[in-house]
C-alpha positions as CSV (number, residue, x, y, z in Angstrom):
1,X,-22.0,-15.0,0.8
2,X,-23.6,-11.9,2.1
3,X,-21.5,-9.5,4.2
4,X,-23.6,-9.1,7.3
5,X,-21.2,-8.6,10.2
6,X,-18.2,-6.3,10.9
7,X,-15.7,-8.7,9.1
8,X,-15.6,-10.9,6.1
9,X,-12.8,-13.0,4.5
10,X,-11.9,-14.0,1.0
11,X,-8.7,-16.2,0.9
12,X,-5.9,-14.4,2.6
13,X,-7.8,-11.0,2.7
14,X,-9.9,-9.8,5.6
15,X,-12.5,-7.0,5.1
16,X,-13.6,-4.7,7.9
17,X,-16.6,-2.4,7.8
18,X,-15.5,1.1,9.1
19,X,-17.0,4.5,9.8
20,X,-14.7,6.7,7.9
21,X,-11.9,6.5,5.3
22,X,-8.7,8.5,5.6
23,X,-8.8,11.7,3.6
24,X,-5.2,11.4,2.2
25,X,-5.4,8.4,-0.2
26,X,-4.1,7.7,-3.6
27,X,-7.1,6.8,-5.7
28,X,-7.0,3.6,-7.8
29,X,-8.3,3.6,-11.4
30,X,-9.5,0.0,-11.2
31,X,-11.5,-1.9,-8.6
32,X,-8.8,-4.6,-8.2
33,X,-8.1,-5.0,-4.5
34,X,-5.3,-7.6,-4.8
35,X,-3.7,-10.1,-7.2
36,X,-2.7,-13.6,-6.4
37,X,1.1,-13.8,-6.2
38,X,1.3,-17.3,-7.7
39,X,-1.8,-17.5,-9.9
40,X,-2.4,-13.9,-10.9
41,X,-6.1,-14.3,-10.0
42,X,-7.9,-11.1,-8.9
43,X,-9.8,-10.0,-5.9
44,X,-12.0,-7.6,-7.9
45,X,-15.1,-5.5,-7.1
46,X,-17.7,-5.8,-9.9
47,X,-19.2,-2.3,-9.7
48,X,-17.5,1.0,-9.9
49,X,-16.5,2.3,-6.5
50,X,-14.0,4.5,-4.8
51,X,-10.9,2.5,-4.1
52,X,-7.6,3.9,-2.7
53,X,-4.5,3.3,-0.7
54,X,-3.0,5.2,2.2
55,X,0.7,6.0,2.6
56,X,1.3,2.5,4.1
57,X,-0.4,0.8,1.2
58,X,-3.6,-0.2,3.1
59,X,-6.6,-0.5,0.8
60,X,-9.8,1.3,1.6
61,X,-13.0,1.4,-0.5
62,X,-16.4,2.9,-0.4
63,X,-19.5,1.4,-2.1
64,X,-22.6,3.4,-3.0
65,X,-24.6,0.2,-3.8
66,X,-24.5,-3.5,-3.2
67,X,-21.4,-4.9,-4.9
68,X,-19.9,-8.3,-5.4
69,X,-16.2,-9.1,-4.7
70,X,-15.1,-12.0,-6.9
71,X,-12.1,-14.2,-7.2
72,X,-11.5,-17.3,-9.4
73,X,-10.8,-19.6,-6.5
74,X,-12.8,-18.2,-3.6
75,X,-16.5,-17.7,-2.8
76,X,-18.1,-14.4,-3.9
77,X,-18.8,-11.8,-1.2
78,X,-21.8,-9.4,-1.6
79,X,-21.0,-6.2,0.2
80,X,-23.8,-3.8,1.2
81,X,-23.2,0.0,0.6
82,X,-20.6,1.3,3.1
83,X,-16.9,2.0,3.8
84,X,-14.4,-0.8,4.2
85,X,-10.7,-1.5,5.0
86,X,-8.8,-4.5,3.7
87,X,-6.3,-6.3,5.8
88,X,-3.8,-8.8,4.5
89,X,-3.6,-11.9,6.8
90,X,-0.3,-12.4,8.6
91,X,1.3,-15.3,10.4
92,X,4.2,-15.7,12.8
93,X,7.1,-17.8,11.4
94,X,8.8,-19.5,14.4
95,X,11.8,-20.5,12.3
96,X,12.5,-17.0,11.1
97,X,11.2,-15.5,14.3
98,X,9.2,-12.9,12.5
99,X,5.8,-12.0,11.2
100,X,5.1,-12.2,7.5
101,X,2.1,-11.8,5.2
102,X,0.2,-14.9,4.1
103,X,0.3,-15.3,0.3
104,X,-2.6,-16.5,-1.7
């Protein structure tokens, strides 16, 4: 799947194309964006890129060339060069009366 719009989705993760990345980020050594909580499967960028997290834990990444995002159970997304923000899908639990993150 080619990333051609402002948003893309892989499992419980949503990716948004953005104009700029926050300056104050903790750089990640690996291009692993998230791990499956139950299976351990990885949402992983296949080419070297700049990946970091801000103080809230939000993931941002910048790609200098077209790059694939792979996962063992989801379709592959091909990102064009650019800057991106990753969102974790959330849902409202009516029984607990609160918002929680969806778990893959």
